[in-house]
ZAMARGU-4260 file (C-alpha; in steps of 0.2 Angstrom, whole numbers, plus 5000, padded with zeros to 4 digits):
<rodrens>
0) 5084/4837/4903 | 5099/4834/4914 | 5117/4833/4908 | 5117/4814/4910 | 5101/4812/4900
5) 5109/4822/4886 | 5125/4811/4886 | 5115/4795/4886 | 5105/4801/4871 | 5121/4807/4862
10) 5130/4790/4865 | 5114/4781/4860 | 5112/4790/4844 | 5130/4788/4839 | 5129/4769/4843
15) 5114/4767/4832 | 5122/4777/4818 | 5137/4766/4819 | 5126/4750/4818 | 5119/4756/4801
20) 5122/4746/4786 | 5127/4760/4775 | 5138/4775/4781 | 5129/4789/4788 | 5142/4802/4783
25) 5149/4800/4765 | 5159/4812/4755 | 5157/4812/4736 | 5167/4819/4722 | 5157/4835/4722
30) 5161/4839/4740 | 5180/4835/4737 | 5179/4847/4722 | 5171/4860/4733 | 5184/4858/4747
35) 5199/4859/4734 | 5191/4875/4727 | 5189/4883/4744 | 5207/4879/4748 | 5213/4886/4732
40) 5203/4902/4735 | 5209/4904/4753 | 5227/4898/4752 | 5231/4903/4734 | 5232/4922/4736
45) 5243/4920/4751 | 5255/4908/4742 | 5255/4920/4727 | 5259/4935/4737 | 5274/4925/4746
50) 5281/4921/4729 | 5279/4938/4722 | 5288/4946/4737 | 5302/4933/4736 | 5304/4936/4717
55) 5305/4955/4720 | 5318/4953/4734 | 5328/4942/4723 | 5328/4955/4708 | 5332/4969/4720
60) 5347/4959/4726 | 5353/4956/4709 | 5351/4974/4704 | 5362/4979/4719 | 5375/4966/4715
65) 5372/4956/4731 | 5369/4937/4729
</rodrens>
């Protein structure tokens, strides 16, 4: 199968899917909930560590009299 044949098949299948009456790719509430959960699990600890570090440096600055 040549590169051109693969391209024609890819464009044709994309065109057929765009002509469908119902969407081929749909996202429901379950998928959105899973996405939010994954984002919280991945980004949450990083944000928590940042705020803890910032809070600790602010407390050290207050202890030293710097402000």
